[in-house]
KOLZAFI-932090 format. One record per residue (C-alpha): residue number from 1; residue in one letter; z, y, x. Coordinates in steps of 0.1 Angstrom, whole numbers. Last residue first. Layout:
KOLZAFI-932090
LOGU;NUM;A;Z;Y;X;
...
end
This chain:
KOLZAFI-932090
LOGU;262;E;-603;1476;-685;
LOGU;261;N;-578;1495;-665;
LOGU;260;R;-598;1529;-657;
LOGU;259;T;-592;1547;-626;
LOGU;258;I;-596;1586;-628;
LOGU;257;T;-607;1602;-597;
LOGU;256;H;-586;1636;-587;
LOGU;255;I;-605;1666;-581;
LOGU;254;Y;-589;1696;-567;
LOGU;253;P;-600;1732;-576;
LOGU;252;K;-594;1763;-557;
LOGU;251;N;-574;1794;-570;
LOGU;250;T;-557;1795;-538;
LOGU;249;H;-519;1799;-551;
LOGU;248;A;-524;1788;-587;
LOGU;247;S;-544;1756;-574;
LOGU;246;V;-569;1744;-601;
LOGU;245;E;-566;1707;-611;
LOGU;244;V;-595;1687;-620;
LOGU;243;E;-595;1653;-635;
LOGU;242;V;-623;1629;-628;
LOGU;241;D;-645;1605;-647;
LOGU;240;I;-675;1593;-629;
LOGU;239;N;-715;1599;-634;
LOGU;238;F;-719;1619;-603;
LOGU;237;V;-736;1651;-617;
LOGU;236;K;-727;1648;-654;
LOGU;235;S;-689;1637;-649;
LOGU;234;I;-689;1665;-622;
LOGU;233;N;-700;1691;-646;
LOGU;232;Q;-677;1678;-672;
LOGU;231;A;-647;1678;-649;
LOGU;230;T;-654;1712;-635;
LOGU;229;L;-663;1717;-600;
LOGU;228;A;-691;1746;-606;
LOGU;227;E;-670;1774;-620;
LOGU;226;V;-637;1768;-601;
LOGU;225;P;-659;1763;-568;
LOGU;224;T;-679;1795;-574;
LOGU;223;G;-710;1789;-592;
LOGU;222;Q;-739;1763;-596;
LOGU;221;C;-751;1738;-617;
LOGU;220;A;-775;1706;-622;
LOGU;219;L;-801;1721;-598;
LOGU;218;E;-831;1697;-597;
LOGU;217;G;-841;1666;-573;
LOGU;216;N;-823;1640;-590;
LOGU;215;K;-792;1656;-594;
LOGU;214;M;-778;1688;-574;
LOGU;213;M;-745;1709;-574;
LOGU;212;I;-748;1742;-556;
LOGU;211;I;-711;1756;-547;
LOGU;210;Y;-701;1790;-537;
LOGU;209;D;-673;1804;-517;
LOGU;208;S;-669;1772;-501;
LOGU;207;Y;-638;1758;-478;
LOGU;206;A;-616;1740;-501;
LOGU;205;A;-640;1731;-530;
LOGU;204;A;-664;1718;-504;
LOGU;203;I;-635;1696;-489;
LOGU;202;N;-624;1685;-523;
LOGU;201;L;-662;1675;-534;
LOGU;200;D;-665;1652;-500;
LOGU;199;H;-703;1648;-493;
LOGU;198;L;-714;1681;-479;
LOGU;197;V;-746;1698;-473;
LOGU;196;A;-736;1730;-456;
LOGU;195;V;-753;1763;-459;
LOGU;194;V;-735;1792;-439;
LOGU;193;T;-746;1828;-439;
LOGU;192;L;-730;1843;-410;
LOGU;191;Q;-706;1873;-411;
LOGU;190;Q;-695;1865;-374;
LOGU;189;D;-658;1866;-382;
LOGU;188;M;-661;1853;-417;
LOGU;187;S;-687;1827;-416;
LOGU;186;L;-672;1815;-380;
LOGU;185;K;-639;1809;-395;
LOGU;184;K;-653;1788;-424;
LOGU;183;I;-670;1766;-396;
LOGU;182;L;-637;1763;-375;
LOGU;181;T;-619;1754;-405;
LOGU;180;M;-646;1729;-414;
LOGU;179;I;-645;1714;-380;
LOGU;178;E;-607;1711;-375;
LOGU;177;I;-603;1698;-411;
LOGU;176;Q;-631;1669;-405;
LOGU;175;Y;-618;1663;-370;
LOGU;174;Q;-581;1656;-386;
LOGU;173;L;-598;1635;-414;
LOGU;172;D;-617;1613;-388;
LOGU;171;L;-653;1622;-385;
LOGU;170;H;-686;1604;-396;
LOGU;169;S;-696;1628;-424;
LOGU;168;I;-681;1661;-409;
LOGU;167;P;-713;1678;-402;
LOGU;166;E;-731;1665;-435;
LOGU;165;D;-763;1686;-428;
LOGU;164;L;-752;1720;-415;
LOGU;163;L;-773;1753;-417;
LOGU;162;L;-763;1782;-399;
LOGU;161;I;-777;1814;-407;
LOGU;160;K;-773;1851;-386;
LOGU;159;P;-781;1830;-355;
LOGU;158;Q;-769;1839;-320;
LOGU;157;Q;-788;1809;-304;
LOGU;156;T;-756;1802;-288;
LOGU;155;L;-741;1796;-319;
LOGU;154;A;-761;1766;-325;
LOGU;153;Q;-748;1754;-290;
LOGU;152;A;-715;1758;-297;
LOGU;151;L;-719;1740;-328;
LOGU;150;I;-734;1711;-309;
LOGU;149;V;-702;1712;-287;
LOGU;148;R;-681;1712;-315;
LOGU;147;Q;-700;1681;-333;
LOGU;146;R;-693;1662;-297;
LOGU;145;E;-658;1670;-294;
LOGU;144;G;-653;1656;-328;
LOGU;143;G;-673;1625;-323;
LOGU;142;S;-656;1617;-288;
LOGU;141;L;-670;1626;-257;
LOGU;140;Q;-687;1605;-233;
LOGU;139;N;-723;1613;-245;
LOGU;138;F;-721;1649;-235;
LOGU;137;S;-711;1639;-200;
LOGU;136;R;-683;1664;-186;
LOGU;135;D;-688;1694;-166;
LOGU;134;K;-684;1718;-197;
LOGU;133;F;-657;1700;-213;
LOGU;132;Q;-629;1725;-208;
LOGU;131;Y;-654;1750;-225;
LOGU;130;T;-654;1733;-257;
LOGU;129;N;-628;1752;-278;
LOGU;128;T;-654;1763;-304;
LOGU;127;Y;-647;1801;-293;
LOGU;126;K;-647;1792;-256;
LOGU;125;M;-678;1772;-257;
LOGU;124;N;-693;1803;-276;
LOGU;123;E;-683;1828;-247;
LOGU;122;I;-695;1802;-222;
LOGU;121;A;-730;1800;-238;
LOGU;120;I;-731;1839;-242;
LOGU;119;D;-720;1843;-205;
LOGU;118;R;-744;1816;-192;
LOGU;117;D;-774;1834;-212;
LOGU;116;K;-764;1868;-198;
LOGU;115;P;-764;1853;-161;
LOGU;114;T;-802;1843;-168;
LOGU;113;E;-818;1812;-178;
LOGU;112;G;-853;1804;-165;
LOGU;111;K;-878;1828;-150;
LOGU;110;F;-911;1811;-158;
LOGU;109;R;-897;1796;-191;
LOGU;108;N;-884;1829;-202;
LOGU;107;I;-854;1823;-221;
LOGU;106;Y;-846;1836;-253;
LOGU;105;P;-857;1811;-282;
LOGU;104;Y;-846;1785;-258;
LOGU;103;R;-806;1798;-254;
LOGU;102;G;-793;1772;-274;
LOGU;101;M;-803;1747;-249;
LOGU;100;L;-774;1764;-230;
LOGU;99;V;-750;1744;-250;
LOGU;98;V;-762;1711;-240;
LOGU;97;D;-765;1721;-203;
LOGU;96;M;-729;1730;-205;
LOGU;95;V;-719;1699;-220;
LOGU;94;K;-737;1679;-189;
LOGU;93;Y;-766;1658;-202;
LOGU;92;D;-773;1623;-216;
LOGU;91;F;-807;1614;-228;
LOGU;90;E;-815;1603;-264;
LOGU;89;L;-787;1628;-277;
LOGU;88;A;-763;1618;-306;
LOGU;87;T;-754;1644;-329;
LOGU;86;N;-765;1628;-361;
LOGU;85;Q;-759;1649;-391;
LOGU;84;P;-780;1678;-377;
LOGU;83;V;-764;1715;-370;
LOGU;82;V;-794;1739;-377;
LOGU;81;A;-794;1775;-362;
LOGU;80;M;-813;1804;-379;
LOGU;79;M;-823;1838;-371;
LOGU;78;K;-832;1833;-334;
LOGU;77;A;-846;1802;-341;
LOGU;76;L;-871;1818;-365;
LOGU;75;D;-883;1843;-344;
LOGU;74;K;-889;1815;-316;
LOGU;73;K;-909;1794;-342;
LOGU;72;G;-929;1822;-354;
LOGU;71;I;-923;1835;-391;
LOGU;70;K;-951;1837;-414;
LOGU;69;E;-942;1801;-428;
LOGU;68;I;-907;1817;-438;
LOGU;67;D;-924;1841;-462;
LOGU;66;V;-907;1874;-451;
LOGU;65;G;-882;1890;-479;
LOGU;64;S;-853;1889;-455;
LOGU;63;I;-860;1852;-454;
LOGU;62;T;-884;1839;-480;
LOGU;61;L;-892;1803;-494;
LOGU;60;S;-923;1799;-517;
LOGU;59;G;-937;1773;-544;
LOGU;58;E;-952;1740;-544;
LOGU;57;S;-955;1712;-519;
LOGU;56;P;-929;1733;-498;
LOGU;55;K;-931;1728;-461;
LOGU;54;L;-904;1707;-443;
LOGU;53;I;-888;1717;-411;
LOGU;52;G;-889;1751;-420;
LOGU;51;S;-849;1755;-420;
LOGU;50;I;-848;1762;-459;
LOGU;49;Q;-872;1734;-465;
LOGU;48;K;-850;1710;-443;
LOGU;47;L;-818;1719;-462;
LOGU;46;M;-835;1712;-496;
LOGU;45;T;-844;1680;-482;
LOGU;44;S;-810;1673;-472;
LOGU;43;K;-796;1678;-506;
LOGU;42;G;-822;1661;-525;
LOGU;41;S;-804;1640;-552;
LOGU;40;G;-811;1608;-533;
LOGU;39;N;-772;1601;-526;
LOGU;38;P;-752;1620;-552;
LOGU;37;G;-747;1657;-553;
LOGU;36;V;-733;1687;-531;
LOGU;35;I;-748;1718;-515;
LOGU;34;S;-720;1739;-502;
LOGU;33;T;-722;1778;-497;
LOGU;32;F;-702;1797;-473;
LOGU;31;G;-707;1836;-469;
LOGU;30;A;-728;1861;-454;
LOGU;29;K;-760;1876;-465;
LOGU;28;A;-770;1863;-502;
LOGU;27;F;-783;1827;-508;
LOGU;26;E;-808;1826;-537;
LOGU;25;L;-821;1796;-553;
LOGU;24;N;-852;1784;-579;
LOGU;23;V;-860;1750;-573;
LOGU;22;N;-889;1734;-594;
LOGU;21;K;-884;1698;-587;
LOGU;20;L;-875;1686;-555;
LOGU;19;V;-880;1647;-543;
LOGU;18;L;-912;1643;-563;
LOGU;17;D;-924;1609;-548;
LOGU;16;E;-962;1605;-545;
LOGU;15;N;-960;1609;-509;
LOGU;14;Y;-928;1626;-501;
LOGU;13;A;-928;1653;-527;
LOGU;12;F;-915;1688;-528;
LOGU;11;S;-910;1716;-552;
LOGU;10;V;-899;1752;-548;
LOGU;9;N;-904;1774;-579;
LOGU;8;E;-888;1804;-557;
LOGU;7;I;-863;1799;-529;
LOGU;6;K;-847;1833;-516;
LOGU;5;I;-828;1834;-483;
LOGU;4;G;-806;1866;-475;
LOGU;3;Y;-810;1877;-438;
LOGU;2;D;-802;1913;-451;
LOGU;1;M;-822;1932;-421;
end
């Protein structure tokens, strides 16, 4: 299976408020795609459509050519994992137990977890540098540590598609770079299809293979970071003046805001 995602003519409304308007998109197998845009542009709603949390008001969404509504919840969880913006848990658990929750699509509820399930959890905790926290309380960890644990949980599902909703929005710069570098490494090492909603355009530019820009529930533009993140496109989508430099070494754009002295 290629695990490609195809969105055709998708619209979505909360009550009478049209949040997505006739969106058409394709996400090829593997690679890192960022969705950017102003607040209220439909970014998180688009991610919820892809994850199956919300159903389109119109249109269809398929994974590997199969309508997402025809894929059972456990089968979908084996294909796709979601890392939410808020990593807080209502009840406190040991870190090992939090990571093992990622095995729920595979665990027989009458038999419980197996040694294989624990081995997979441990492997992903080591990959995300969280194994040393295994016996600690999840809620006692720092924000960056909790985010890495939730990533380990998502990887323990053994997904082919990883969805992230502003995974670094509440983190210090050090943790932002750490988490984004880890996610980028995942996309390459495990050939994951990664789709992330991001707020920071320079972070999106540095780590993405492809960028989708949204405004008012519609696709404003899309392309590689150099193609999408032009001064003209950013001005159109965010209504701000910027200068864009493209690094000769990385071929990635860097955006500078322009401050006007009236």
